[in-house]
N, C-alpha and C positions, 0 to 999 in steps of 0.2 A: 808620864808623856802626855803633853797638852793634847784636847781634842778640841775638834769643830765641829759645833751642832751643823746641821744640814738644812737648817729653816730657809728663811728668804735670804734675798741677795740683795745686798748693797752696794754702791759703787765700789769699786775696790780699790779703795785706799787701805785699801787695806782688803669622894665625900660630897662636898657642897660647894658648889660654887656657885656665887652671886651672878646674874647678867651684870658686866659692866658698863656696856656702851652701845650706843646709836646714834646715828646721826646723817646726815647729808654724806658722802663719799671720801675715800680715799684708801692709800696701798702701801706695803711689805717692808722684811727685813726681820729675824725673831721679832714680829711687831704683836700689837694687842688692839682691842677697843675701848676704852674709859666711859666713864658714865659721868654726868656731873649734878647740879644741885647742891640744894645747901646741904649742911653736915645732919641735920634734924630731919631731912627726909628719909624715906627707906630707898634701896637699890631701886627696886621695881618701880616706887612713884618718880626716881628721877628719869628710868628710862622710860615711862609712859609720856612722860612732860617733853622728853626729849622728840620719842616720837610723834607727838602730835606736831610739835612746830616742824619737823622734819616731813611730816606726810603734807603740810601747807606748801613748805618750800619747795617740794617735788612738783608743784603745779606748773603748766607752760602757758603761754600766751597765745594768741593765734599765730605769731609770728615764728614760732618754736622756740623761743628763747626761754632761758629759765628765769621765773620770776621768784624772787625770794621775797616772802613777808615783811610789812615793816616790822612786826616783833623779832623775828631772827636778822633783820639787817641791823637793828638798834642794838641787840648784843652785842654782834660782833663789832658794832663800833666803840663798844665798851672796852674793846680789845685793839682799838686802832684798827680796825680790816674794814674796809668797803669792799663789797662784794662786787663791785664793776671792777674795781683795780685787780681783785684776787683773780678774777677769768682772764684780766689783761698781763696776770706774771706777776701779781703780788704774792701769790703762794709760794714765792721762790724765798719770801722773808722769814729766815728761820731763827727770827730773836726767841732766846729761850722764854721769855713773857709769851711768845704769840707759838707755842706749840697745840694751843687747841686739845688740850688732855681732858675736856670735861664733854659730856656728849651734847649739851646745851650750846656749844660754842662750836662743834664739829661741822664742817661743811665740805661737800664735795660734789658742787655742780658739775655737771658735763661740759668739758671744753674741748668741743668737737676738732678733730684733726690734731689734737696734742700728741696723740700716741701714734707716729708714724712708725714706719718700718726699722727706719736708721734709728730713730730714737728708742724703739724696743731693742734693737741690737746693742744700744749704748751701755743698758742697764748692766749692771754689775750685781755679782752675787754678795752677800753679807756674812762677814766671815765671823761666827759667833764661836767661841770656844771653852772648853769643859777643863780644867785643870786636872790631875792627876789625880789629886787627892779627892776632888769632887767625884772622880768617877768610879775610886777605889771605895768610895765610903759604904758602910754597913753592908761588908761583902756576906753577912749572913744571909742577906736577902738578894744580893745578886749573884748572877749566874756568871760563871766563868766567861772571860771574853770572848765572842765568837769567832770563830776563823772568816777572815775578808771572803766576800763572794763576789765576782767580778761583775759589775752592771752590764747588762746587755741590752743593746738597740732595740726599741719596739719596731715591728713590723709597719710599714707604710702601706696606705695611709692611714694615720693614726685613726682616723674617725670608725674604721672599718674592724680595727686589729685591738684596740685597748678600749678601756674605760674611758668615760668622758672626762681627760685630764687636760688640763691648760695652764697658763703660765699667767700670775698675777704681777702686773706691775703696780709700780707706786713711786713717788718721790720722796726722797730722804732729805736731811741736810747737808749730805755729802753726793746729790746727785742722783737721777733715776735708779733703780733698783728692782730686783726679779725674786718672786718664789714663784710655788705651784700650787695647783689646787685643783677640787673634784666636783662636778657637777652631782647635788643630792637629789632625793627625791623629797617632795613636800607631802606629808601623811596627811595636812589640812587641806590640801590643795591637789587632789592626784591629777597628774599628766600635765601639771601648769607650772611645775617650780621655776623660780627662780633663783635658788638656794647655792651658795658654792661653798665647801668647805676649803679651810685653809688652817695656816698655824695662826696663833696668835700675834707671833713676833713680826708676822706679815701685815699688821694693819698698826700696831702701837708698839711704841721702843719700849713700852715697861716703865719701870719706876724712875729713869732718869730722863722723862721725855713725856710724849702724847703720841697724837694721830697723826699715823704719814697722810699724803696727800695723793689726788689725783689716780687713786685706787681702781684699777682697770682690770679684769678678766677675760682671755682671751683663748678661748677652747681649743682645741687640736691646733695649736701654735704651730705654723710649718708642717700641715699635716703631710707633706711627701717626704720630708726628712730632708730639704735640700739642704747642700753645704753651703758655707760662706760665700764661695766663690761664684755657687749657682745663683745665690740670694742678692750678689751683688746690686743688681739693680731690678730687685722683687718688688712687685706691685703689692697694694694692701691687700689685694684678695689673696696672694701666695701665704701671705705671712698670716693673714686672717680670715680664714676662709667661712668664720661663721660670724665675724665681725668685734667688734669691740664692746663688751658690757660693763658699765660702769656701776660701781658698786654706791647706792643710794643710802644704805643702812649696813651698818657691821656692829658686831656684838662678839666679844671675848669674854674672858673670865675675869673677877677682880684680882683671882691671884697671880695671873698675867700681868694684869697692871699695876700692882701692887710691890710683886717679887720679881718679875719678868728683869733680867739684866742680859749684857752681851756675853755672857757666860750661862744663859740659862736661868742661873739661879733659882731659887726657891718657888719660881713661877713655870719651870721647864714640865713639871707633871701635869699643869693647867694649860698646854700651851697650844691653844686651840681656837679657831672663830668662824664664826658664818657671815657670809656676805649676803645681803639681798643686791641684784642687780637688775640692770635695766639695759635693752640694748641702745648704742647711739644712733641705730638705725632700724628700723622695722617694727613690728608689732607681737609676734609671736614669743613665747615664752622661753627661757633657756631648755626647758627639757624637751619642748616640741622640736627645738631646733637640734639638740644634741644627744637627748636620750638623760638618765640619771642612776643614781645607784642609791638602794637604802643605806642607812646608817646604823650599825648594830651599837646598840648602848650596852650591853649586858655585859660589856668588860670581862669577857672570857680570859680565864687565867693563862698564863703562857704554855704551861704544863699541857693543854686541853687543845691548843691547837698544831697540827702536825705542820702548816706553810704557811706563812702571811708573805704577801708581795708589796715593795713598795714603788709606787711609780713617781716620776717626775722629770723635770728638765735640769740636771745639772751646768751650773754656769762658770764653774771654777777647775783652772786646768788639772790635768787633761781634757776637760769637755770644754765647750763653749757656750753652752745656752741654746743652742739650734735645734737640739734634736730629743727626743724622749728616750730616756731609759728605764729599766726595770731591774729589781732586784728579789729573789726568792729567797728563802730559807726559813730553819724552824725557829721561832720566838725563843729568847731569853728573858730572862728579868735584869731590869737593871734599877738600882737603889742610890739614888743623891743622898738620901740622909733618911734616917730613920723616921722622921717627922713627916715626910713626904709619902704620897701612893707610889707605887712601884710603875716602872716603866716598861713597854716591850724594848727588845732591842736585837737587831738581826745584823747579822754581816752583810754589809754593802761598801762597793767603793765611789758611789754617786756625793758629789762635793756640795758646795752652796750654790743655791739657787733650785735644789730640789727641796727644799724646805718647805712645807704647808702640804706638799705631795701626799695624797692618800693611799694608806697601807688595805691591802683587800685581804679577803678569805674567802672560801668557796665553802656553803654550808648547802647541802640537799641540792646542788646545782647552781645554786644561785649566789652571784659575786657580792658581796657588801662591805662596805669601808667601815673599818673596826680601829683605826688609827690615823696617826698625819708626821710626818717627818718633821723632829723640833730640834734635837741636836745630835752631835758626832764627834769624832775625833781628827783631831789636826792631820792624822796620816791617812782620814777616809778609808778606815778599815770597816765600820760599821755604823749604822743609825738607830738612835731611839726615837720613839713617840711615845704618847700619854694614851693612858688607858681610859677610852670613852665610857664614863659611868653617868651617875644621876647629874653631876652639875654640869656636863656636856650636853646632856638632853635639855636640861632646863635652858641653856643657850639656844638650842636649835629650836625648840618649843617656843618660846618669845619672839624668835624672828620668824616663824611659821605664822604663828597666830597674830602677830601685830603688823607684819610687813606683806606675807605671802598674800598669793592672790593678784597684787598691785601689779 
């Protein structure tokens, strides 16, 4: 039976990880972040070079407009991209040769007012699938398929009852798309984190494409859980009570960039990403605004965990992406291949759009993030997410040390 990952949402047309990407901003649908540079450079050298260029690019002029340094502008022009035209809508050009899959070419300048309430509501879930053959691979390591667990609506207001979860919006070749994400603490900048955890497929298309565009995180989206009818004439504050936070830097695993696909592929077990964001307006850090959770990189075995919970904003029917839902279940193991790390799997009926949403566990009274939604079956009976070990921690530490505190 085919299955659908619970990753990012695109328009409804339906061991060791090397840090793969960083750059000036963009967002969603089984997505990830890539890095560029010459083939003789190391991944870290490429990322550092991209970081330096992007840092310069983040500077603003006295009039508040983004100023792109000549070096980066020249690089973009090599790909036929004019940054001014970009902000005027040229980002809609999705020529295969202009995917911007390399970090040195990735830009995500703030386009104030782009993500208005009606545009957010038009974003669709991405329908990623896992074939029956994939799902049953290596049954010696996979546990039996879990019984479905009905997702339940989170209590409102979300900011008082749930972890700091929100929605990740981005533009894809097929139109605006959506995923979920979680605000996480920055160990190197206590109390001042601007880091968001999500899925790799919510920022990069994997082996067949490049970076998504206009990536924005909206914490506690629709905080009061209003219905579609109630949001008919919603204000920006009702939809985004804590504002829009643009991803100015993004990183994901090389495994996702090189092996990720519409069906999860060889990159599914490494399907995680970290965003560094900045507010469209305001000066406080994201953590000061919403709070944040620690990330547990110990990758506990499924047998050691009594309960894991997945949170997110499912957008495919029977859901509409407006409300936050959750599922709680005892995790099992899912192996897509004997050559890939085992993933966590829980019963859950959440659909596309919940991709990237955090998985949490409670240890000694403290809630920590241990995974994120990556894939799931077409009949929406379970979700699977990657174990977060050394590779995931290296992506996180790179983002924290290079971009944290900005």
